[in-house]
C-alpha positions as CSV (number, residue, x, y, z in Angstrom):
1,M,-18.1,-7.0,9.0
2,I,-14.7,-5.6,9.8
3,V,-13.5,-9.1,11.0
4,A,-14.5,-10.6,7.6
5,K,-12.5,-8.0,5.8
6,Q,-9.5,-8.6,8.1
7,I,-9.6,-12.3,7.5
8,R,-10.0,-11.9,3.7
9,S,-7.1,-9.4,3.5
10,L,-4.9,-11.6,5.7
11,F,-4.9,-14.3,3.0
12,N,-4.7,-11.7,0.2
13,P,-1.7,-9.5,1.3
14,E,-1.9,-7.3,-1.8
15,Q,-5.2,-6.0,-0.5
16,Y,-5.6,-3.3,2.1
17,Q,-4.8,-4.7,5.6
18,G,-5.8,-1.8,7.8
19,W,-9.5,-2.5,8.3
20,G,-10.6,-1.1,11.7
21,M,-7.3,0.7,12.2
22,T,-7.7,4.3,13.4
23,R,-4.2,5.3,14.7
24,K,-0.6,4.4,14.5
25,Y,-0.8,2.7,11.1
26,F,0.9,2.9,7.7
27,E,0.3,1.0,4.5
28,G,1.5,1.6,0.9
29,W,1.9,-0.2,-2.4
30,Y,4.9,0.1,-4.7
31,Y,4.7,0.3,-8.5
32,K,7.9,0.5,-10.5
33,V,7.5,1.4,-14.2
34,V,10.4,1.5,-16.6
35,N,10.2,1.9,-20.4
36,A,11.8,-0.6,-22.7
37,A,14.7,1.7,-23.5
38,G,15.4,2.3,-19.9
39,T,15.3,6.1,-20.4
40,K,12.3,6.6,-18.1
41,A,11.9,5.0,-14.7
42,F,9.2,5.9,-12.2
43,A,7.8,4.6,-9.0
44,F,4.3,5.4,-7.7
45,I,3.5,4.6,-4.1
46,P,-0.1,5.1,-3.0
47,G,-0.8,4.7,0.7
48,I,-2.4,5.8,4.0
49,G,-0.7,6.9,7.2
50,M,-2.1,7.4,10.7
51,D,-0.3,8.8,13.7
52,E,-0.6,8.0,17.4
53,A,-3.3,10.6,17.9
54,G,-5.4,9.3,15.0
55,N,-4.5,12.1,12.5
56,S,-4.5,10.5,9.1
57,H,-3.8,11.3,5.4
58,A,-3.7,9.5,2.1
59,F,-0.7,10.0,-0.1
60,I,0.8,9.3,-3.5
61,Q,4.6,9.5,-3.7
62,V,6.1,9.9,-7.2
63,L,9.7,9.0,-7.7
64,D,11.6,9.8,-10.9
65,G,14.5,7.4,-11.1
66,I,16.3,9.2,-14.0
67,K,16.0,12.7,-12.6
68,K,16.5,11.4,-9.0
69,K,13.5,13.5,-7.8
70,S,10.7,12.6,-5.5
71,E,7.3,14.3,-4.8
72,Y,5.0,13.4,-1.9
73,L,1.4,14.4,-2.5
74,T,-1.0,14.3,0.4
75,F,-4.8,13.9,0.3
76,S,-7.5,13.8,2.8
77,S,-7.9,10.3,4.3
78,S,-11.6,10.6,3.3
79,L,-10.5,10.2,-0.3
80,F,-8.7,6.9,0.4
81,A,-11.0,4.1,-0.8
82,P,-9.8,0.5,-0.6
83,S,-11.9,-2.3,-2.0
84,A,-12.8,-5.1,0.4
85,K,-13.2,-7.6,-2.5
86,G,-9.9,-7.4,-4.3
87,F,-6.8,-5.3,-4.8
88,E,-8.2,-1.9,-5.8
89,I,-7.3,1.4,-4.2
90,S,-8.7,4.8,-5.1
91,I,-7.3,8.1,-3.8
92,G,-9.5,10.8,-5.3
93,K,-9.3,10.5,-9.1
94,N,-6.3,8.2,-8.9
95,Y,-6.8,4.4,-9.1
96,F,-4.5,1.5,-8.5
97,S,-5.1,-2.2,-9.1
98,L,-3.1,-5.3,-10.2
99,N,-3.7,-4.5,-13.9
100,R,-4.2,-0.8,-14.1
101,I,-3.0,2.6,-12.7
102,I,-4.9,5.8,-13.5
103,L,-3.1,9.0,-12.4
104,D,-4.6,12.5,-12.2
105,L,-1.8,14.4,-10.4
106,P,-0.2,17.7,-11.0
107,G,2.3,17.0,-13.8
108,V,1.4,13.3,-14.1
109,K,-1.8,12.3,-15.9
110,G,-2.5,9.1,-17.7
111,T,-3.5,5.4,-17.6
112,L,-1.1,2.4,-17.5
113,D,-2.5,-1.0,-18.2
114,F,-0.5,-4.1,-17.3
115,S,-0.8,-7.6,-18.9
116,G,0.9,-10.9,-18.2
117,V,1.1,-10.1,-14.5
118,V,2.4,-13.0,-12.5
119,P,1.2,-12.7,-8.9
120,W,3.3,-13.8,-5.9
121,P,2.4,-17.4,-5.0
122,K,0.3,-17.6,-1.8
123,P,-0.2,-21.0,-0.2
124,W,-2.4,-20.8,2.9
125,Y,0.6,-21.1,5.3
126,S,2.6,-18.3,3.6
127,P,0.2,-15.9,2.0
128,G,2.7,-13.3,0.8
129,I,6.2,-12.0,0.8
130,M,6.3,-12.0,4.6
131,G,5.9,-15.8,4.7
132,P,4.4,-17.1,7.9
133,Y,5.1,-13.8,9.6
134,A,2.0,-12.5,7.9
135,F,0.2,-14.1,10.8
136,A,2.1,-11.9,13.3
137,P,0.3,-8.5,13.1
138,F,2.9,-6.8,15.2
139,M,5.6,-7.3,12.6
140,E,6.4,-4.3,10.5
141,C,6.9,-4.6,6.7
């Protein structure tokens, strides 16, 4: 079952790639959100990290580009729930997908819906921004 998830995620790089990983692993997704006036600019980065000993934690980093502040919120890795069928990540009550973010964090609560999303093109020989290096699992992002 894990092999099927690994193959599916290889050709869908926006999905979680860490199936079967238990140590020395990191993965995160970057959302930049700016209002039309340019007076508010945030980045939200959900992810998972594992050290060499297998200790892991989920996280959501919140960056405020106007105030130039950052907050790194950690969660138990047991709250990290990626979908094997598409790009969806849940960390506790927080949810991230291609078309929606739901945040329930200290000081940041709400839902953002996105429309008109244009995904990165992904031919079989170059399934993401890493190009053909996507097939070299030892390459870092």
